[in-house]
C-alpha positions as CSV (number, residue, x, y, z in Angstrom):
1,X,-13.9,-14.1,5.8
2,X,-12.4,-15.9,2.7
3,X,-9.5,-18.3,3.4
4,X,-7.1,-15.9,1.7
5,X,-7.7,-13.3,4.4
6,X,-8.1,-15.7,7.4
7,X,-6.1,-14.9,10.5
8,X,-2.6,-16.3,10.3
9,X,-3.1,-17.9,6.8
10,X,0.2,-16.5,5.6
11,X,2.2,-17.0,8.8
12,X,4.0,-20.0,7.4
13,X,5.0,-18.1,4.3
14,X,6.7,-15.5,6.5
15,X,8.5,-18.2,8.5
16,X,9.8,-19.8,5.4
17,X,10.8,-16.5,3.7
18,X,8.4,-17.1,0.8
19,X,7.1,-14.4,-1.6
20,X,4.5,-13.3,-2.4
21,X,2.8,-13.3,1.0
22,X,1.6,-9.8,2.1
23,X,-1.8,-9.8,0.3
24,X,-1.6,-13.0,-1.7
25,X,0.4,-16.2,-1.6
26,X,1.9,-18.4,-4.3
27,X,-1.1,-20.7,-4.1
28,X,-3.4,-17.8,-4.8
29,X,-1.8,-16.9,-8.2
30,X,-3.2,-19.9,-10.3
31,X,-6.7,-19.2,-8.9
32,X,-6.4,-15.5,-9.7
33,X,-5.3,-16.3,-13.3
34,X,-8.3,-18.6,-13.8
35,X,-10.7,-16.0,-12.3
36,X,-9.4,-13.1,-14.4
37,X,-10.3,-15.0,-17.6
38,X,-14.1,-14.8,-17.1
39,X,-16.9,-12.4,-16.2
40,X,-16.5,-9.2,-14.3
41,X,-12.9,-10.1,-13.3
42,X,-11.9,-10.3,-17.0
43,X,-13.4,-6.8,-17.6
44,X,-11.5,-5.4,-14.6
45,X,-8.2,-7.0,-15.8
46,X,-8.7,-5.8,-19.4
47,X,-9.4,-2.3,-18.1
48,X,-6.2,-2.4,-15.9
49,X,-4.1,-3.5,-18.8
50,X,-5.5,-0.7,-21.0
51,X,-4.8,1.9,-18.3
52,X,-1.3,0.6,-17.5
53,X,0.0,0.0,-21.1
54,X,1.0,3.6,-21.8
55,X,2.7,3.8,-18.4
56,X,4.8,0.7,-19.2
57,X,5.7,2.1,-22.6
58,X,6.8,5.3,-20.9
59,X,8.9,3.5,-18.3
60,X,10.6,1.4,-20.9
61,X,11.2,4.2,-23.4
62,X,14.4,5.5,-21.7
63,X,12.8,8.3,-19.7
64,X,14.6,9.3,-16.5
65,X,12.8,7.2,-13.9
66,X,14.1,9.4,-11.1
67,X,11.7,12.1,-12.3
68,X,8.8,9.6,-12.8
69,X,9.3,8.4,-9.3
70,X,9.3,11.8,-7.6
71,X,6.7,12.3,-4.9
72,X,4.4,14.4,-7.1
73,X,3.7,11.3,-9.1
74,X,1.5,10.2,-6.2
75,X,-0.9,13.0,-7.1
76,X,-3.3,12.8,-9.9
77,X,-4.4,15.6,-12.2
78,X,-1.1,17.4,-12.5
79,X,0.0,16.1,-15.9
80,X,2.4,13.6,-14.3
81,X,2.8,9.9,-14.8
82,X,1.5,8.1,-11.7
83,X,4.2,5.5,-11.4
84,X,4.2,5.1,-7.6
85,X,0.5,5.3,-7.4
86,X,0.1,2.3,-9.8
87,X,3.3,0.3,-9.0
88,X,1.4,-2.5,-7.2
89,X,-1.1,-2.7,-10.1
90,X,1.8,-2.9,-12.5
91,X,3.3,-5.7,-10.5
92,X,0.0,-7.6,-10.2
93,X,-0.7,-7.5,-13.9
94,X,2.9,-8.4,-14.7
95,X,2.9,-11.4,-12.5
96,X,-0.5,-12.7,-13.4
97,X,0.1,-12.2,-17.2
98,X,3.8,-13.3,-16.9
99,X,4.5,-10.2,-19.0
100,X,8.2,-9.6,-19.3
101,X,7.8,-5.9,-20.3
102,X,5.6,-5.0,-17.4
103,X,7.9,-6.9,-15.0
104,X,10.9,-5.1,-16.4
105,X,9.1,-1.7,-15.9
106,X,8.5,-2.6,-12.2
107,X,12.1,-3.8,-11.8
108,X,13.4,-0.5,-13.2
109,X,11.2,1.4,-10.8
110,X,12.3,-0.6,-7.7
111,X,16.0,-0.2,-8.4
112,X,15.6,3.5,-9.4
113,X,14.1,4.5,-6.0
114,X,17.5,5.5,-4.4
115,X,18.1,8.1,-7.1
116,X,14.5,9.5,-6.8
117,X,15.3,10.6,-3.2
118,X,17.5,13.3,-4.6
119,X,14.4,15.1,-5.9
120,X,12.6,15.1,-2.6
121,X,11.7,18.5,-1.1
122,X,11.1,17.2,2.4
123,X,10.6,13.9,4.2
124,X,6.9,13.8,3.7
125,X,7.4,14.6,0.0
126,X,9.6,11.6,-0.6
127,X,9.0,8.2,-2.0
128,X,10.5,6.6,1.2
129,X,7.8,8.1,3.4
130,X,4.7,8.6,1.3
131,X,4.2,5.4,-0.8
132,X,1.6,4.0,1.7
133,X,2.5,0.5,0.7
134,X,2.4,0.6,-3.1
135,X,6.2,-0.1,-3.3
136,X,6.1,-2.8,-0.7
137,X,3.2,-4.6,-2.3
138,X,4.9,-4.4,-5.7
139,X,8.2,-5.8,-4.4
140,X,6.5,-8.6,-2.6
141,X,4.8,-9.7,-5.9
142,X,7.9,-9.5,-8.1
143,X,10.6,-10.5,-5.6
144,X,11.1,-14.0,-7.1
145,X,11.7,-12.5,-10.6
146,X,14.5,-10.1,-9.4
147,X,18.2,-10.8,-9.6
148,X,20.2,-11.0,-6.4
149,X,21.8,-7.7,-7.3
150,X,18.5,-5.9,-7.8
151,X,17.1,-7.3,-4.6
152,X,20.1,-6.0,-2.7
153,X,19.7,-2.6,-4.2
154,X,16.1,-2.4,-3.3
155,X,16.4,-3.9,0.1
156,X,19.1,-1.4,1.1
157,X,16.8,1.5,0.2
158,X,13.7,-0.1,1.8
159,X,15.5,-0.9,5.0
160,X,17.4,2.3,5.5
161,X,14.9,4.8,4.0
162,X,11.4,3.4,3.7
163,X,11.5,1.6,7.1
164,X,14.1,3.1,9.4
165,X,13.9,6.8,8.3
166,X,10.1,6.7,8.2
167,X,10.0,5.1,11.7
168,X,12.5,7.7,13.0
169,X,10.3,10.5,11.7
170,X,7.0,9.3,13.1
171,X,8.8,8.7,16.5
172,X,9.7,12.4,16.4
173,X,6.0,13.3,16.1
174,X,5.4,11.5,19.4
175,X,3.2,9.1,17.5
176,X,0.9,8.0,20.2
177,X,-0.2,11.6,20.6
178,X,-0.8,12.0,16.9
179,X,-2.0,8.5,15.9
180,X,-5.2,9.8,14.2
181,X,-3.6,12.5,12.0
182,X,-3.0,11.8,8.3
183,X,0.7,12.7,8.0
184,X,2.0,10.4,10.8
185,X,-0.5,7.7,9.8
186,X,1.0,7.7,6.2
187,X,4.5,7.2,7.6
188,X,3.3,4.3,9.8
189,X,1.6,2.6,6.9
190,X,4.6,3.0,4.8
191,X,7.0,1.6,7.4
192,X,4.9,-1.3,8.5
193,X,4.1,-2.5,4.9
194,X,7.7,-2.2,4.1
195,X,8.6,-4.3,7.1
196,X,6.1,-7.0,6.1
197,X,7.5,-7.1,2.6
198,X,11.2,-7.4,3.4
199,X,11.4,-9.1,6.8
200,X,13.5,-12.3,6.6
201,X,15.0,-11.6,3.2
202,X,18.7,-12.1,2.8
203,X,20.7,-9.2,4.4
204,X,17.7,-7.9,6.4
205,X,18.5,-7.9,10.1
206,X,16.1,-9.0,12.8
207,X,13.1,-6.6,12.9
208,X,11.2,-8.0,15.9
209,X,11.4,-4.8,17.9
210,X,10.5,-2.6,15.0
211,X,7.5,-4.8,14.2
212,X,6.2,-4.6,17.8
213,X,6.6,-0.9,17.8
214,X,4.8,-0.4,14.5
215,X,2.0,-2.7,15.4
216,X,1.4,-0.7,18.6
217,X,1.1,2.4,16.4
218,X,-1.2,0.7,14.0
219,X,-3.5,-0.4,16.8
220,X,-3.5,3.1,18.3
221,X,-4.4,4.6,14.9
222,X,-7.4,2.3,14.5
223,X,-8.8,3.4,17.8
224,X,-8.1,7.1,17.2
225,X,-8.5,7.8,13.5
226,X,-12.1,6.7,13.8
227,X,-14.6,7.5,16.5
228,X,-16.8,4.8,18.2
229,X,-19.5,5.2,15.5
230,X,-17.1,4.9,12.7
231,X,-16.8,8.6,11.8
232,X,-13.4,10.0,11.1
233,X,-11.4,12.0,13.6
234,X,-10.2,14.5,11.0
235,X,-12.2,16.4,8.5
236,X,-14.3,14.5,6.0
237,X,-11.7,14.7,3.3
238,X,-8.5,13.5,5.1
239,X,-10.4,11.6,7.7
240,X,-12.1,9.3,5.2
241,X,-8.9,9.2,3.0
242,X,-6.7,7.5,5.5
243,X,-9.1,4.5,6.0
244,X,-8.8,3.1,2.5
245,X,-5.0,3.3,3.0
246,X,-5.3,1.3,6.2
247,X,-7.6,-1.4,4.8
248,X,-5.0,-3.3,2.8
249,X,-2.7,-3.2,5.9
250,X,-5.5,-4.6,8.0
251,X,-5.7,-7.5,5.6
252,X,-1.9,-7.9,5.6
253,X,-1.4,-8.1,9.4
254,X,-4.4,-10.4,9.7
255,X,-2.9,-12.7,7.1
256,X,0.4,-12.6,8.9
257,X,-1.3,-13.6,12.2
258,X,-0.3,-10.4,13.9
259,X,-3.5,-8.5,14.6
260,X,-7.2,-8.9,13.6
261,X,-8.5,-5.3,13.3
262,X,-12.1,-6.2,12.3
263,X,-12.4,-8.5,15.4
264,X,-10.5,-6.3,17.8
265,X,-11.7,-2.8,16.8
266,X,-15.5,-2.7,16.2
267,X,-15.4,1.0,15.1
268,X,-13.6,-0.2,11.9
269,X,-16.6,-2.2,10.8
270,X,-18.8,0.9,11.4
271,X,-16.8,3.0,9.0
272,X,-18.9,1.9,6.0
273,X,-22.1,3.2,7.3
274,X,-20.5,6.5,8.3
275,X,-19.0,6.9,4.9
276,X,-22.3,6.3,3.1
277,X,-23.9,8.9,5.4
278,X,-21.4,11.4,4.1
279,X,-22.1,10.8,0.4
280,X,-24.2,13.5,-1.3
281,X,-27.7,12.4,-2.3
282,X,-26.7,12.4,-6.0
283,X,-23.6,10.3,-5.3
284,X,-20.1,10.9,-6.7
285,X,-18.9,13.3,-3.9
286,X,-18.8,13.5,-0.2
287,X,-20.0,16.4,2.0
288,X,-16.5,17.8,2.4
289,X,-15.1,19.7,5.3
290,X,-11.4,19.9,4.4
291,X,-9.0,20.4,1.5
292,X,-8.6,16.7,0.5
293,X,-10.5,15.8,-2.6
294,X,-14.1,14.9,-1.7
295,X,-14.7,12.3,-4.4
296,X,-15.9,8.8,-3.4
297,X,-13.7,7.2,-6.1
298,X,-11.0,5.0,-4.4
299,X,-12.8,5.3,-1.0
300,X,-15.3,2.8,-2.3
301,X,-12.6,0.0,-2.0
302,X,-13.0,0.4,1.8
303,X,-16.7,-0.4,1.4
304,X,-15.9,-3.5,-0.7
305,X,-13.5,-4.8,2.0
306,X,-16.0,-4.2,4.8
307,X,-18.7,-5.9,2.8
């Protein structure tokens, strides 16, 4: 385990109300800037910049961000601009490059979220419920660059909608009876990552009870979404899809000193072998048994974390 992901390594940042803290801390940023200038990391960053540049231009060109932030932007392949899907990437590139244009695009997205709720067609089709952490990770990275007014605008939405409403909705599903199912799990991830990003910020009330409740849901999910051998509870598509969403949250709660999933839940460590067993011999796709896309694609990030 690298020091950046050691248990409790970010606990002091939370106590002092320092950002960023969820997946990286202020001391990590200079090292990341040095690393991204060489070798494979440079190639990765150059590719991210190339992919994100058209998105930044679109966000700064005066388009209605409410439409760009609608839930359908989380889906690929429908001709839409994937703002929410890449918001944390935009924030990371903007912070590491100190790029004013990219940071402004992220700022506009964060303060535009309340208006985007008007386009929702149901709770699970709304940014507040379905961002699975991308918005929270982005806010954590750029928090220091936001004005007080912009922070207040975002925090009101994050507290009332992304945290409280999501938590209310997953309570109504009797979460501990549905802890391995993808729709309730998505709401839990969204609510807990939001809590980690905003807890302790000015105007945010004490969230101790909500944190304890969400951590109990998180632990229940780890022990039900995966079987003892690491295979998913749900079909191959959705069952393997929820684990890559859970992986960054595992890192975040470990950094915060709240729960060490890899130490406390051995089945998580076995997911990698199970996933590889499901890959077709020629690679690229999984043996699919559901309606979620069967590509390996972003599921490979779970393998990298487990390695």
